[in-house]
N, C-alpha and C positions, 0 to 999 in steps of 0.2 A: 676507772675515768678518768684521763689523762689530760686531758684539757680544762682550763677552765678560763674565764677573761678578766682582763683587768683594763683599768680606765688610759694606762700608759698608751699615748697616741702611737704609732708606728712612724719613723719618720720615712721620707721620700726624698727622691731623687731628685736635687736642684728644687730647696723648699722655697717656692717664693716668700719674703718678707712683706708684713703687712704692709709698710710702706708703698710697697712697689705693686698692691693690687692696685686694676683699671676699675674706675668709679664702679663698674657695674657692682663688682665684688665688693667694694668698701658700702657700696647700698646693701647688698645681703647681706653683709657682716653686722650692720649695723640695724639691721630689722632684725637677725637674727639673736644679737644683744639683747633687744626688749623683749623677744618670744622668751630667751632663756633665763633674763635676771627675773619676770615677772612668774614666770614657769613654777623657779624654784622656791619663791617666794610661797605659791601654791600649794605647794607639796605638803609645806608645813602647817598645813592641814590635814594631816594624814591623825595630827598630834588631837586635838580637840575632840576630830569623832573619835578615836580610841578610848580616849578618855570619859567622854558624855556618855557613851554607849556604854562602858565597862559600870559605871559611876550609876548611870540609869538602872541597869537590870539589875544592879548587886544590891540598888538603895529599896527598889522597888520588889525585892524579894526577902529581905530583908524587916519582915514583920513577924508580932507575936502578942500574945494574948498578957493583958497585964491582970493586977491582980482582982480589979474592977469586972473582969470579964472582958475588957474593951480590945478589939485589937487594935496595936499600934505599930509603928514600925521607923525607921531612920528619915524616911523620905518624909512621911508624916511630920517628925520629929522639926527636919528639917526647913519646913516650910513656916511653919508656926512658929520659928523662934528667928528666920533669917530671911522669911519671904517666900515669896512667890518663885524666884529665883531657880527653885528647885525642886518646882511641879515637874512633873512627870511628860504632860503636855508641852510645857516648855522645853526641856531638857531636848524630848524628841525631835521638836524642829530648829533647837538646834543644831543638831546632829545633821540632820539632813541638807540643811544650811549649810556647814559645813562640808557637806558631802558635793554641794553642789560647786562652789569655789575651787575643791582639788579637785575636781572631776573638770570643768571648766578651765581652769590657769594652765593644766596640763596637757590640753586637746595638741598646742601647736609645739610646744614642748617635746614631747612625745616626737613629734613627728622631727623635728629638726636635727635629734637624736638617732634616729632612724632605730625607733622602739617600738614601734606601732606594728603590727601585726600585717604582715605581706601574704598575698597568696602565690608562692613563687614557681610553680611547677613549672612556668612558662618561664619567665622571667631569668630565673637562676642559669636558664641553660642558653642567654642570648649572650652577644658580644659587649664590650663597652661603650661603642657609640648607639649601640637597639637598648640596651638600659637605658639611656641620656635617654634616646627618644621614646618612649615608653615615657618616662617620666614626663617630659617637658608634656605629651599627650593628655596624661593623666590631669596633668595640672592644669593645662590651657581649657580644657573641655570639662570637667569634673570639678574637681576639687575649687578653683578658685572661683569659677562662677554660681555654684552650690551654695559655698561659702557666705556667698557674699547675697546670696535670697533671704538664707537661714539669716543673717548678720539684721538684714530689713525689719522680717517678720520677729525676731528678737527686741528690736530697739521698741519695733513698734507695740510690740508685748508689757516691755517696759514699761513704755511711758504712759499706757493707756490703764497700768495698776497706781503708777502716780497720779493720773488725773482723776481718777477715782477716790485716791486716798483708800488703798484696797489696805486690809489688814486679813489674818488669819481667819479661816473658817470658826475656831473654835473659841470663845473667851476669853480662854486665858493663854493663848495662844501669842506668838509674834506678831507688835503693828510693822509699817513699813516694809509691805511685801515688795514694793517695788524695789530696793537696795538689792535683795536676791536675784531677784529677774534684770538688774543691769550689769551685775555678775555676770550670769551667764552669757547675757551680749558682748562683754568686755574679753570673756574667752571665747569669744566664736571671731572676734576680732583679732584676737593672739593666733588663734588658728589662719586666719586668711592673710597675714602677715608672714606666719610662717611657709605657707605655699606662695607667695612674690618672692619671700628670701631665695626659697630653694627654685624658684624658677626662673631666676636670674642667673642664678648661679650653674642650672643647667641649661639656657640658652647659653652662656657666655664658653662654656666647653665643648659643646655644639657648632658655635659662630664665630665665638670669638678667640680661640686659644688656639693660638698658631705655632707657639712653641712646642712641641710632643715633650721633651725634659724639664718644661715646669709646671710643678705640683702648686696644690694649695689643697686644706682640708675639704674633701665633702662632706655633706652632712645626709644626702641619702644614695650615694654612690661611691663605687672603691676605683683605687685606680688600676692599671689593667694588672700592674708587679703587686696589688693589696690582694687581691684577690683569694679567698680562702686564708687572708690575714686576721679575720675581723671579726665579729660575732654582734649584730645591733647596734654597729659602730665601735666597738670596744675591741680590742687586740686579745689575737687570740693565743695561749699560750701553751705551749706542750708540755706537761711538767716534768716527762722525760730530760729534757733539757736543760730544766730550769735549775738554777743551782741554789742549793737548800738553803730555806729562808734564813734558818737558825744560827744555818754557818757562817750563813753573810753576815747577820746583826752583831755575831759574835766576833768576827772579823773585822769592821768596822768601831766596834766600841771599845778595842785593842786587847779582847780576853785571848781571842785566838790568832797566832800566829800565823801567817806564811809558811809553808814547809818549806 
């Protein structure tokens, strides 16, 4: 393959400084910052998901028969000596709780970074403004109203769980089930904020952007001159045109002199 992606942003013509952003874009950027910050926090929950899952699977399978003919194992020993924290049921619930946090908190994060799945059979063949109109219509009539409805029901779901003091259906499971249900509601709120942030930006592109030479970073669109240069918001690199990285590092470190 001759192409790969990097996180390096492609410079655009007459890039607007942040201080020069109009109020609409400043609000959009502020919402984007909130979604991005909490999304990055939620992404770290992949660590407990992997650790807990691997530990639980290995510990449950690591069993043997002792000299007295009794089946024992690592997990049984841990529960007997360190408490029920290592019980398989509790670990499995911690696993799907962590997975819920991971999934819920990155919903909006994926959208503002344009890494969600798109059906681009039609959209990719549209002009820049038609793409912007498609995004605006989708946000106005689908994403934002639908997310508002789901946020409402998710909040009711969490409040009802708190009011009845809901706990795990298992006697050895986790208590305070309302906490994880509240996380789901928070994640949906972040998705809503992401939708509003993109809506403000796309609306400004369509109705408020007067100077065709002024550019600012777009979340779900590419400026006309950037078309084909990015994949999922990241710069597309042609390896045949990229300087050899080892040679570049050697030159920067002083071990290789320019000929």
